[in-house]
LUMSE-785897 format. One line per 10 residues: their letters; for each residue x, y, z of C-alpha. Coordinates in Angstrom, 2 decimals, always signed. Layout:
N
A) X,Y,Z  ... $
This chain:
196
MTQRPDEPAA) +139.77,+100.29,+109.00  +142.42,+103.00,+109.45  +141.62,+106.63,+108.54  +143.69,+108.29,+106.00  +145.88,+111.12,+107.67  +144.39,+113.87,+105.42  +140.79,+113.04,+106.38  +138.94,+114.80,+109.18  +137.98,+112.68,+112.22  +134.24,+113.01,+112.31 $
PVRTVTEAKA) +132.64,+110.82,+109.68  +129.35,+112.72,+109.19  +128.21,+116.06,+110.61  +124.67,+116.81,+110.99  +123.93,+120.37,+110.01  +121.70,+122.20,+112.38  +122.51,+125.90,+111.56  +120.84,+127.98,+108.81  +124.29,+129.65,+108.15  +125.81,+126.43,+107.11 $
LAALANPFRA) +122.90,+125.64,+104.78  +123.22,+129.04,+103.16  +127.00,+128.48,+102.72  +126.25,+125.17,+100.91  +123.79,+126.79,+98.50  +126.61,+128.60,+96.61  +128.00,+126.68,+93.57  +131.60,+127.87,+94.11  +131.62,+126.72,+97.86  +130.00,+123.40,+96.89 $
RIMDALKVDG) +132.95,+122.91,+94.44  +135.43,+123.77,+97.16  +133.84,+121.26,+99.52  +133.96,+118.61,+96.77  +137.68,+119.42,+95.97  +138.51,+119.18,+99.72  +136.71,+115.73,+99.86  +138.33,+114.40,+96.74  +141.80,+115.79,+97.05  +142.17,+116.36,+100.77 $
PSTASGLARR) +143.49,+119.58,+102.46  +144.61,+122.36,+100.27  +145.51,+126.01,+100.14  +143.30,+128.79,+98.75  +145.52,+129.02,+95.75  +145.38,+125.16,+95.14  +141.64,+125.25,+95.49  +141.39,+128.24,+93.05  +143.33,+126.27,+90.49  +141.17,+123.11,+91.01 $
TGQAVGSASH) +137.82,+125.06,+90.83  +138.74,+127.73,+88.24  +138.27,+130.73,+90.62  +140.51,+133.52,+91.47  +142.55,+133.14,+94.53  +140.89,+135.99,+96.31  +137.45,+134.48,+95.51  +138.60,+131.11,+96.74  +139.86,+132.71,+100.03  +136.53,+134.49,+100.53 $
HLKVLRDAGL) +134.50,+131.31,+100.07  +136.86,+129.42,+102.50  +136.13,+132.08,+105.11  +132.51,+131.85,+104.56  +132.66,+128.06,+104.88  +134.88,+128.42,+108.04  +132.39,+130.87,+109.62  +129.65,+128.19,+108.85  +131.70,+125.53,+110.63  +132.14,+123.49,+107.46 $
VAEAPELAKD) +136.04,+123.78,+107.09  +138.84,+124.52,+109.34  +142.44,+125.67,+108.99  +145.09,+122.84,+109.11  +148.19,+124.77,+110.38  +150.17,+121.66,+110.87  +150.33,+121.35,+107.01  +151.86,+124.75,+106.46  +155.49,+125.05,+105.50  +155.67,+128.65,+106.92 $
RRERWWRLVA) +153.48,+131.20,+108.69  +152.25,+132.66,+105.49  +150.90,+129.40,+103.99  +147.21,+128.62,+105.14  +145.84,+125.13,+104.66  +142.28,+124.12,+104.95  +140.34,+120.79,+105.46  +136.88,+119.58,+105.79  +135.49,+119.48,+109.40  +133.70,+116.30,+108.41 $
PGLRWSRQEF) +133.78,+114.40,+105.18  +130.03,+113.92,+105.08  +127.07,+116.26,+105.79  +123.46,+115.60,+106.48  +120.41,+117.62,+107.48  +116.64,+117.39,+107.52  +114.27,+120.19,+106.58  +112.00,+119.14,+109.35  +114.53,+120.35,+111.89  +114.17,+123.88,+110.42 $
ADDTAAVAAA) +110.39,+123.95,+110.01  +110.05,+127.05,+112.21  +112.67,+129.01,+110.26  +111.59,+129.80,+106.75  +115.06,+131.25,+105.77  +116.59,+127.95,+106.89  +114.16,+125.82,+104.96  +114.73,+128.02,+101.82  +118.50,+127.66,+102.30  +118.07,+123.80,+102.71 $
QAAEALGAQR) +115.98,+123.72,+99.55  +118.46,+125.79,+97.65  +121.43,+123.64,+98.78  +119.56,+120.49,+97.83  +118.53,+121.84,+94.45  +122.07,+122.78,+93.78  +123.37,+119.30,+94.71  +120.77,+117.65,+92.44  +121.74,+119.95,+89.58  +125.35,+119.24,+89.97 $
QFERTRAWLA) +124.70,+115.50,+90.05  +122.59,+115.94,+86.77  +125.31,+117.95,+85.11  +128.05,+115.52,+86.12  +126.00,+112.58,+84.84  +125.22,+114.28,+81.52  +128.95,+115.22,+81.16  +129.91,+111.54,+81.82  +127.33,+110.23,+79.24  +128.56,+112.76,+76.65 $
NAESAPEWDA) +132.20,+111.51,+77.10  +131.93,+107.92,+78.29  +133.33,+106.42,+75.15  +136.66,+108.09,+75.74  +137.33,+105.93,+78.81  +136.21,+102.47,+77.72  +137.72,+100.86,+80.88  +135.41,+103.04,+83.10  +132.43,+102.88,+80.63  +132.33,+99.14,+81.06 $
TAFATQSWLH) +132.07,+99.49,+84.85  +130.06,+102.70,+85.44  +126.56,+101.95,+86.45  +123.16,+103.44,+86.93  +120.19,+101.84,+88.65  +116.48,+102.60,+89.17  +114.12,+100.64,+91.32  +110.51,+101.01,+92.27  +109.85,+99.82,+95.75  +106.86,+99.80,+97.97 $
LSPAELDELG) +108.07,+101.22,+101.40  +106.69,+102.90,+104.45  +108.60,+106.05,+105.62  +110.37,+103.88,+108.28  +111.43,+101.34,+105.70  +112.81,+104.19,+103.34  +114.63,+105.56,+106.40  +116.20,+102.07,+106.96  +117.11,+101.69,+103.29  +118.75,+105.06,+103.26 $
AEVLELLARW) +120.82,+104.16,+106.32  +121.96,+100.88,+104.70  +123.03,+102.71,+101.58  +124.76,+105.43,+103.51  +126.69,+102.86,+105.53  +127.61,+100.89,+102.30  +129.09,+104.15,+100.77  +130.77,+105.17,+104.08  +132.48,+101.72,+104.28  +133.92,+102.09,+100.76 $
SRRDRPDDDV) +134.91,+105.75,+101.59  +136.70,+104.68,+104.84  +138.44,+101.57,+103.42  +142.29,+101.38,+103.26  +143.44,+101.86,+99.78  +145.55,+98.89,+98.67  +149.15,+99.55,+97.84  +148.99,+97.67,+94.63  +150.04,+100.22,+91.91  +146.54,+100.26,+90.47 $
ERESVLVFAR) +145.56,+103.81,+89.39  +142.32,+105.04,+90.98  +140.24,+107.91,+89.97  +137.66,+109.87,+91.99  +134.27,+108.26,+91.37  +130.92,+110.05,+92.07  +128.24,+107.75,+93.48  +124.84,+109.23,+94.40  +121.49,+107.87,+95.24  +118.01,+109.24,+96.00 $
GFPAQP) +114.93,+107.72,+97.44  +111.67,+109.49,+97.58  +107.96,+109.00,+96.99  +106.95,+109.25,+93.25  +104.58,+107.88,+90.73  +105.49,+106.31,+87.28 $
């Protein structure tokens, strides 16, 4: 698979700093990260338009994300020295709260980032369900699944790795040059111990 030229090189970055987790726990910064993932590199003004922020606010959030090591400038895309382009350092992020067990602030930041992610997934799902009939071609193909499995922690880890690899393979694939219109599609999955 060839990589799109607007995608960063590293496929997944493991977050090991509390500063990055704290940066991810902000809803505007999370939206900027999503916009950069979906649309590729952008300027602060482009991201402001895309996320409904003021340009100054988008610039501030980009600097926080840069300082946290989550985005980087892309000077090769600028038309002149005044234009500043930004890109993701890696298209995917992962972290484990266990790695921060000794740092209560980092654990709190990780929990806040995870809660924000879950809330945004729920809100997007609810918005889709409320408007699905307006896009019948997508309504017929959109899916949801829920499975109850009996697994050990090691088996859940293996299942998670398989799901992540499947999604990564689809994310990395070459897009066919077939004049078929493609939309950004959100796919998320969670696996955790629970009782019915």
